[in-house]
C-alpha positions, 0 to 999 in steps of 0.5 A: 066178081068184086071181093069186099075186104073185111079186116080184123085186128085178130081172129082165130083163123081167117078161114073160120071167119069166112065159114061163119060169114057164109053160114050166117049169110052175112057175106057170100064172097070177099077177102078176110084179112087179119093182123094176127091169127091165133089158130091158123091151120094148114093142110091135113089138119096141121097147125099153121104157125102165125107170127104177128106181123105176117100176112093172113087172109082168106078169099071166099066165094060161091063155086059156080059152074061158070068158074074153074072147079075145086081141083083147078083152083089148086093149080091157079092159086099158087100161080097167082100167089107166086106172081104177087110174092115175086113182086116183093122178093129179090129172090126166085120164088118156086112152087112146091105143089100143090100148096106151098111157095118157097124161096131158096127151098124154104117155105114162105107161103102156105095155101089151104083150100076148103070146100064148104057145102051150105044150103045146096051151094058150094063155097071155096075158101082159099086160106093164105099165109105169107111169112112177110116179116118173120119166119116161124121156127119149126122142126118139120120144114125150113122157112123164111120171110120176105123181109129176110130174103129181100132185106126190105120192109114188106107192106102187108096192105100192098100185098092185100091190095095186089091180092084183091086186084089179081083175083078180081082180074082173074075172075073177070078175064076167066068170065070174059074169055069163057064167054067168047068161047061159048059164042 
């Protein structure tokens, strides 16, 4: 599966843009990326604090029977993202199941999965927020950024390209390996 990159300077929420694209039939799969989001959200309706300069993206695609199901993606996503973030961190990255990535017990990444039913099809939207340059100040949990932990500048474009490549590779390998099992 090829994921087309769709970039914006700012959006309310990358997940909201993906939902609009699905419902308007403009796109059925891709990656929305924005330099800023003004109304990001996390799990259970919580607000995701979006500091300008951090990484905001949503991957979306039709959830076909040939792919893992919604619950399996809640295991797959943190593993893929941990690998990507580890490449940009000098510190150990850990997973706080099911949707957070931590460095030194401080949140550096949040994942929001949304399932959208539209015209008898199901679409999965994977919202990803990574504190690349700044960590938000919140009283609910401690957070950090990749820049704070690595003491180097983090390139969001490099992370975006790595994200695209990692998910496309996952989809290819999953399809290829699954087809070998059914022969």
